[in-house]
BAKOLDO-277769 format. One line per 4 residues: number of its first residue (from 1); their letters; for each residue z, x, y negated of N, C-alpha, C. Coordinates in steps of 0.02 Angstrom, whole numbers, plus 50000, padded with zeros to 5 digits. Each point is the difference from the previous one (the first is absolute). Example, Ala and Ser with C-alpha at 12.3 -4.5 7.8 and 13.67 -1.06 7.14 Angstrom:
BEGIN
1> AS> 50390,50660,50284,50000,49955,49941,50000,50045,49940 | 49964,49982,49947,50003,50042,49941,50037,49961,49945
END
This chain:
BEGIN
1> XXXX> 50661,50665,48522,49953,50015,49946,49970,49936,49974 | 49987,49999,49933,49971,49941,49970,49926,49995,50015 | 49977,49940,50014,49929,49988,50007,49968,50006,49932 | 49933,50010,49999,49965,50009,49937,50011,49943,49952
5> XXXX> 50002,49937,50027,50006,49943,49956,50071,49992,49973 | 50049,50037,50031,50069,49995,49977,50018,50055,49951 | 49954,50049,49989,50015,50055,49955,50010,49975,49929 | 50042,50037,49962,50015,49979,49932,49940,50015,49956
9> XXXX> 49977,49951,49962,49944,50007,49954,50027,50022,49932 | 50011,50066,49992,50030,50026,49938,49956,49985,49940 | 49935,50011,50007,49954,49989,49945,50001,49927,49978 | 50001,49955,50050,50002,49929,49984,50063,49980,49964
13> XXXX> 50056,50029,50021,50064,49985,49967,49999,50024,49928 | 49972,50061,49989,49997,50027,49932,49957,49955,49955 | 49945,49976,50027,49957,49955,49961,50035,49935,49984 | 50039,49975,50049,50035,49936,49990,50054,50006,49947
17> XXXX> 50030,50060,49995,50054,50010,49951,49975,50013,49930 | 49936,50019,49994,49971,50015,49934,50002,49938,49956 | 50027,50007,49941,50001,49945,49953,50064,49960,50000 | 50045,50012,50049,50063,49964,50001,50046,50025,49944
21> XXXX> 50038,49954,49971,50046,50020,49947,50061,50033,50029 | 50041,50030,49957,50058,50038,50023,50050,49956,50037 | 50008,49937,49978,50048,49955,50033,49980,49987,50072 | 49935,49990,50012,49976,49987,50068,50008,50062,50044
25> XXXX> 49983,50059,49971,50009,50062,50038,50072,50012,50018 | 50046,49981,49954,50071,50009,50012,50023,49956,50058 | 49974,49938,50004,50018,49955,50055,49975,50028,50067 | 49940,50029,49999,49973,50029,50062,50043,50058,50023
29> XXXX> 50021,50043,49952,50043,50057,50019,50066,49976,50028 | 50028,49947,49970,50063,49972,50025,49993,49973,50071 | 49944,49966,50012,49988,49972,50067,49994,50055,50052 | 49965,50055,49982,49993,50057,50046,50067,50032,50015
33> XXXX> 50042,50007,49948,50066,50029,50009,50044,49956,50045 | 49995,49933,49991,50038,49954,50042,49978,50006,50072 | 49935,50005,50011,49974,50007,50068,50026,50064,50033 | 50000,50055,49962,50024,50063,50027,50075,49996,50017
37> XXXX> 50038,49967,49957,50072,49993,50012,50013,49960,50063 | 49964,49944,50008,50009,49958,50059,49979,50036,50064 | 49946,50039,49995,49977,50038,50058,50051,50054,50020 | 50027,50035,49951,50050,50051,50014,50063,49969,50031
41> XXXX> 50019,49941,49976,50059,49967,50028,49988,49979,50072 | 49940,49975,50014,49984,49979,50068,50000,50060,50047 | 49973,50056,49977,49999,50061,50040,50071,50023,50016 | 50045,49995,49950,50069,50021,50010,50034,49957,50052
45> XXXX> 49988,49934,49998,50031,49955,50049,49977,50016,50071 | 49936,50016,50007,49973,50016,50066,50032,50064,50027 | 50003,50053,49959,50025,50063,50023,50075,49999,50012 | 50036,49953,49969,50072,49994,50013,50015,49982,50072
49> XXXX> 49951,49968,50034,50010,49980,50070,49982,50055,50049 | 49977,50056,49977,49983,50055,50044,49963,50054,49963 | 49984,50053,50036,49968,50056,49967,49927,49988,49987 | 49970,49950,50030,49929,49986,49992,49989,49926,49986
53> XXXX> 49946,49984,49964,49984,49929,49990,49976,49969,50065 | 50001,49934,50003,49977,49965,50060,49926,50008,50012 | 49980,49993,50063,49930,50004,50018,49964,49935,49985 | 49935,50005,49991,49960,49940,49996,49998,49969,50070
57> XXXX> 49979,49938,50003,49993,49968,50066,49950,50038,50042 | 49945,50021,49969,49949,50036,50037,50026,50067,50027 | 50041,50034,49960,50027,50065,50022,50049,49991,50057 | 50041,49948,49997,50048,49987,50054,49965,49981,50064
61> XXXX> 49950,49957,49996,49961,49981,50059,49965,50062,50029 | 49970,50039,49957,49964,50060,50022,50047,50048,50037 | 50060,50009,49975,50048,50045,50032,50020,49975,50069 | 50011,49934,50006,50018,49972,50066,49942,50005,50049
65> XXXX> 49939,49991,49976,49942,50006,50043,49991,50071,50025 | 50006,50049,49955,49992,50070,50019,50056,50023,50046 | 50061,49974,49988,50056,50018,50043,49989,49974,50071 | 49975,49939,50006,49986,49972,50066,49947,50041,50037
69> XXXX> 49948,50020,49964,49948,50041,50031,50027,50068,50021 | 50043,50028,49957,50030,50065,50015,50043,49996,50064 | 50033,49943,50010,50042,49990,50059,49959,49976,50060 | 49933,50001,49993,49953,49986,50054,50001,49927,50022
73> XXXX> 50005,49955,49951,49991,49929,50014,49931,49979,49974 | 49974,49946,50028,49943,49966,49969,50029,49957,49944 | 49972,50006,49940,50028,49966,49942,49951,49947,49975 | 50026,49940,49990,49960,49945,49972,50038,49967,49944
77> XXXX> 49964,49975,49950,50031,49964,49945,49978,49926,50002 | 50041,49958,49970,49987,49928,49998,49983,49973,50069 | 50045,50011,50046,49990,49980,50070,50017,49926,50008 | 49954,49964,50030,50010,49928,50012,50043,49991,50063
81> XXXX> 50065,49990,49988,50046,49992,50056,49996,49931,50032 | 49979,49951,49961,49987,49932,50025,49952,49968,49951 | 49985,49937,50011,49952,49966,49956,50025,49996,49927 | 50065,50006,49990,50027,49992,49932,50045,50058,49979
85> XXXX> 50002,50054,50038,50045,50056,49984,49961,50065,49999 | 50004,50035,49944,49968,50065,49992,50053,50052,49984 | 49998,50057,50033,50048,50054,49990,49966,50057,49963 | 50036,50028,49950,49970,50050,49956,49971,50060,50038
89> XXXX> 50041,50032,50040,49979,50060,50036,50030,49999,50070 | 49959,50019,50050,50025,50002,50069,49979,50066,50031 | 50048,50032,50035,49985,50059,50040,49995,49978,50073 | 49942,50013,50031,49987,49980,50069,50002,50059,50048
93> XXXX> 50018,49986,50062,49998,50050,50054,49927,50017,50014 | 49984,50064,49995,49931,50022,50009,49974,49991,50072 | 50046,49990,50047,49977,49992,50069,49963,49934,50010 | 50009,49954,49952,49961,49938,50000,49965,49996,49933
97> XXXX> 49943,50033,49993,49966,50008,49935,49984,49933,49966 | 50008,50000,49934,49988,49939,49962,49928,49995,49975 | 49965,50057,49997,49931,49997,49974,49999,49992,49925 | 49942,49990,49972,49992,49996,49928,49993,49929,49974
101> XXXX> 49983,49953,50043,49989,49931,49979,50067,49965,49989 | 50000,49952,49954,50059,49958,49990,50006,49952,50058 | 50061,49978,50014,50011,49956,50057,50064,49961,49991 | 50006,49946,50040,50062,49962,50003,50040,50029,50058
105> XXXX> 50060,50024,49983,50041,50035,50049,50014,49958,50062 | 50002,49935,49991,50017,49955,50055,49950,50005,50058 | 49939,50020,49986,49948,49999,50051,49976,50069,50022 | 50034,50054,49979,49976,50066,50015,50051,50040,50042
109> XXXX> 49977,50040,50047,50045,50041,50042,50020,50064,49964 | 50041,49993,49949,50024,50057,49961,50076,49998,49997 | 50031,50057,49984,50073,50004,50000,50026,50023,49931 | 50025,49953,49958,50029,50020,49936,50069,50033,50011
113> XXXX> 50008,50060,49976,50063,50036,50009,50046,49991,49940 | 49973,50010,49940,50040,49991,49938,49959,49960,49950 | 50031,49948,49971,49968,49961,49948,50037,50009,49935 | 49962,50002,49945,50029,50008,49934,49980,49943,49954
117> XXXX> 50049,49973,49965,49988,49956,49944,50028,50034,49938 | 49959,50009,49949,50020,50036,49940,50019,49951,49945 | 50064,50003,49980,50023,49960,49943,49993,50044,49938 | 49940,50000,49972,49987,50046,49945,50035,49977,49936
121> XXXX> 50000,49936,49988,50035,49974,49941,50031,49932,50014 | 50017,49987,50064,50022,49933,50020,50066,50000,50039 | 50035,50057,50002,50059,50004,50043,50060,49961,49973 | 49997,49978,49938,50055,49960,49972,49990,49926,50011
125> XXXX> 49945,49983,50030,49982,49930,50009,50007,49981,50074 | 50049,49959,50016,50014,49983,50070,49940,49969,50035 | 49962,49960,49965,49942,49966,50030,49949,50052,50024 | 49987,50050,49959,49953,50052,50020,50025,50040,50060
129> XXXX> 50063,50018,49998,50028,50040,50055,49999,49960,50066 | 50018,49936,49996,50000,49959,50061,49928,49990,50025 | 49953,49998,49955,49930,49997,50021,49979,50062,50038 | 50025,50058,49977,49986,50063,50035,50031,49999,50070
133> XXXX> 50061,49973,50004,50033,49995,50065,49959,49957,50048 | 49974,49945,49975,49959,49956,50042,49938,50036,50024 | 49967,50037,49956,49940,50037,50019,50016,50052,50055 | 50055,50036,49990,50019,50052,50048,50021,49969,50067
137> XXXX> 50032,49943,49998,50020,49966,50062,49938,49979,50040 | 49948,49979,49964,49937,49982,50034,49967,50062,50030 | 50009,50057,49969,49970,50062,50025,50031,50021,50066 | 50066,49994,50005,50037,50019,50061,49992,50073,50018
141> XXXX> 50002,50044,49950,49997,50071,50013,50066,50024,50028 | 50001,50060,50028,50062,50027,50026,50050,50013,49944 | 49976,50017,49941,50042,50010,49942,49965,49973,49939 | 50036,49966,49956,49971,49976,49938,50040,50029,49941
145> XXXX> 49965,50017,49947,50032,50032,49942,49978,49964,49937 | 50049,49979,49960,49985,49974,49933,50013,50057,49951 | 49947,50020,49965,50004,50056,49954,50012,49973,49929 | 50052,50026,49968,50018,49977,49933,49979,50053,49948
149> XXXX> 49953,49983,49959,49977,50047,49948,50053,50009,49946 | 49998,50057,49967,50051,50018,49951,50003,49952,49941 | 49944,49967,49985,49998,49955,49943,50050,49942,50007 | 50015,49982,50061,50048,49946,50012,50070,50019,49977
153> XXXX> 50018,50063,50009,50066,50024,49978,50004,50001,49925 | 49945,50017,49968,49999,49999,49926,50010,49929,49975 | 49966,49952,50033,50007,49930,49980,50071,49975,50010 | 50031,50019,50056,50069,49980,50013,50047,50031,49948
157> XXXX> 49988,50063,49983,50042,50034,49951,49994,49972,49930 | 49946,49964,49986,49991,49969,49934,50035,49933,49994 | 50024,49973,50055,50037,49937,49997,50068,50012,49968 | 50023,49954,49956,50063,50010,49964,50060,50018,50044
161> XXXX> 50004,49970,50059,50057,50012,50044,50000,50070,50031 | 49942,50035,49996,49995,50064,50036,49979,50058,49955 | 50000,49990,49934,49976,50052,49955,50042,50064,50002 | 50063,49994,50019,50044,50059,50002,50007,50029,50070
165> XXXX> 49965,49970,50048,50005,50024,50069,49959,50064,50010 | 50026,50045,50041,49966,50062,50016,49941,49986,50047 | 49951,50046,50004,49944,49991,50046,50023,49989,50072 | 50053,50036,50020,50026,49991,50068,50027,49931,50012
169> XXXX> 50036,49973,49951,50028,49933,50007,49944,49948,50000 | 49948,50010,49960,49944,49953,49999,49967,49998,50069 | 49991,50057,50031,49970,50002,50067,50044,49963,50050 | 50066,50010,49995,50045,49967,50046,49998,49924,49991
173> XXXX> 49999,49977,49937,49997,49928,49985,49936,49970,50029 | 49944,50033,49987,49936,49973,50022,49994,50003,50076 | 50026,50053,50030,49998,50006,50074,50039,49943,50032 | 50061,49988,49976,50042,49947,50028,49966,49932,49991
177> XXXX> 49971,49990,49943,49967,49936,49985,49940,49989,50047 | 49960,50052,50009,49940,49993,50041,50017,49989,50074 | 50050,50037,50025,50019,49989,50070,50028,49930,50011 | 50032,49972,49950,50024,49931,50006,49941,49952,50005
181> XXXX> 49950,50011,49958,49940,49958,50002,49963,50008,50066 | 49995,50063,50024,49962,50014,50061,50031,49969,50061 | 50065,50010,50010,50031,49980,50063,50039,49934,49995 | 50043,49992,49949,50041,49940,49997,49960,49939,49980
185> XXXX> 49950,50010,49956,49963,49942,49974,49932,49991,50033 | 49960,50053,50003,49933,49995,50031,50003,50005,50076 | 50056,50024,50026,50010,50006,50073,49942,50036,50033 | 49993,50063,49980,49945,50041,50025,49999,50005,50076
189> XXXX> 49940,50002,50027,49990,50012,50071,49983,50074,50009 | 50038,50035,50040,49987,50070,50008,50038,50042,49949 | 49988,50065,50002,50036,50047,49958,49963,50012,49935 | 50033,49986,49944,49973,50012,49934,50049,50042,49960
193> XXXX> 49977,50055,49972,50042,50040,49957,49971,50003,49930 | 50043,50017,49952,49979,50006,49930,49999,50073,49981 | 49944,50023,49971,49995,50069,49976,49979,49999,49926 | 50029,50045,49962,49982,50007,49930,49944,50052,49993
197> XXXX> 49964,49994,49945,49943,50045,49987,50020,50073,50007 | 50057,50020,49974,50021,50069,50003,50009,50023,50073 | 50023,49954,50043,50008,50018,50071,49933,50010,50033 | 49950,49959,49982,49933,50009,50026,49971,50067,49978
201> XXXX> 50010,50018,49937,49975,50063,49974,50032,50060,50036 | 50065,49995,50013,50034,50054,50036,49974,50005,50072 | 49989,49942,50032,49972,49999,50067,49932,50033,50002 | 49958,49982,49951,49933,50029,49997,50003,50075,49987
205> XXXX> 50048,50020,49959,50005,50071,49982,50017,50042,50061 | 50038,49973,50048,50016,50037,50061,49937,50015,50040 | 49947,49962,49987,49936,50011,50035,49949,50034,49954 | 50025,50027,49944,49956,50037,49955,49956,49956,49956
209> XXXX> 50020,49937,49991,49960,49954,49960,50034,49983,49935 | 49961,49997,49946,50024,49981,49934,49956,49943,49974 | 50026,49960,49953,49959,49947,49971,49937,50029,49968 | 49945,49965,50006,49937,50021,49969,50008,49998,49925
213> XXXX> 49996,50057,49964,50011,50000,49927,49950,49957,49962 | 49942,49989,50029,49950,49959,49965,50019,49926,50000 | 50048,49982,50044,50021,49929,50005,50068,49987,49970 | 50034,50053,49975,50067,49992,49973,49996,49974,49929
217> XXXX> 50041,49950,49985,50001,49969,49934,50062,50023,49963 | 49994,50012,49934,50057,50022,49960,50048,49943,49987 | 49973,49941,49993,50043,49942,49985,49984,49943,50047 | 50049,49967,50029,49988,49945,50046,49986,49935,49964
221> XXXX> 49968,49954,50035,49994,49932,49975,50065,49964,50012 | 50014,49948,49961,50063,49964,50009,50007,49970,50070 | 50060,50001,50026,50013,49970,50065,50001,49924,49993 | 49984,49966,50054,50003,49927,50001,50073,49978,49994
225> XXXX> 50017,49957,49951,50070,49981,49992,50026,49958,50058 | 50066,50002,50012,50028,49958,50053,49993,49927,49982 | 49998,49958,50051,49995,49928,49988,50061,49975,49961 | 49990,49951,49958,50053,49977,49955,50062,49975,50037
229> XX> 49990,49974,50061,50056,49970,50035,50041,50052,50038 | 49980,50064,50000,50037,50051,50039,50055,50030,49956
END
């Protein structure tokens, strides 16, 4: 929902348009039509990758947090795995409670079971992915998961070399690329798997959980482009 200060000021717009000549009004109408056309095209590109648009970062984080709680883990966000490594979301074994205060994992008697790094718009960038691997390696959880948001597939599909590729092929290309970065190049310590947003949603659905509709965005923000040298 829009905040009060974000609401459209219809009366103010009408006053601003009063006195404009026909040529100026025509330019405004053309600009509005162009905006609608671009918005419709962006929506079409998103839905081509699946039956639903991608989640916002907040919605994806919220779903992972609720799923962890549903599975009876202690859930913490922005966990300090070391002095220089922070992990997006961690599910802890409840037998060693984490409490509510923030802490440096290195000095606390807690047991991280699953750690998550969310590549919301950065999965095409090797530097970002390798940074996530480093954070997860510092965490040393029993299982680490790099979650790839749907927006990354849209960005990959917009590249000239992949514009004709099917959604399934795009997932395969990105999966192969990320596992190469994770294991062959970043040399991950421990077990790290890659999951796509749709897989997380299906997992959550088996536990009766759906994305919070108040956090779902109709259109994603652009993904971070891959580094020029890749």
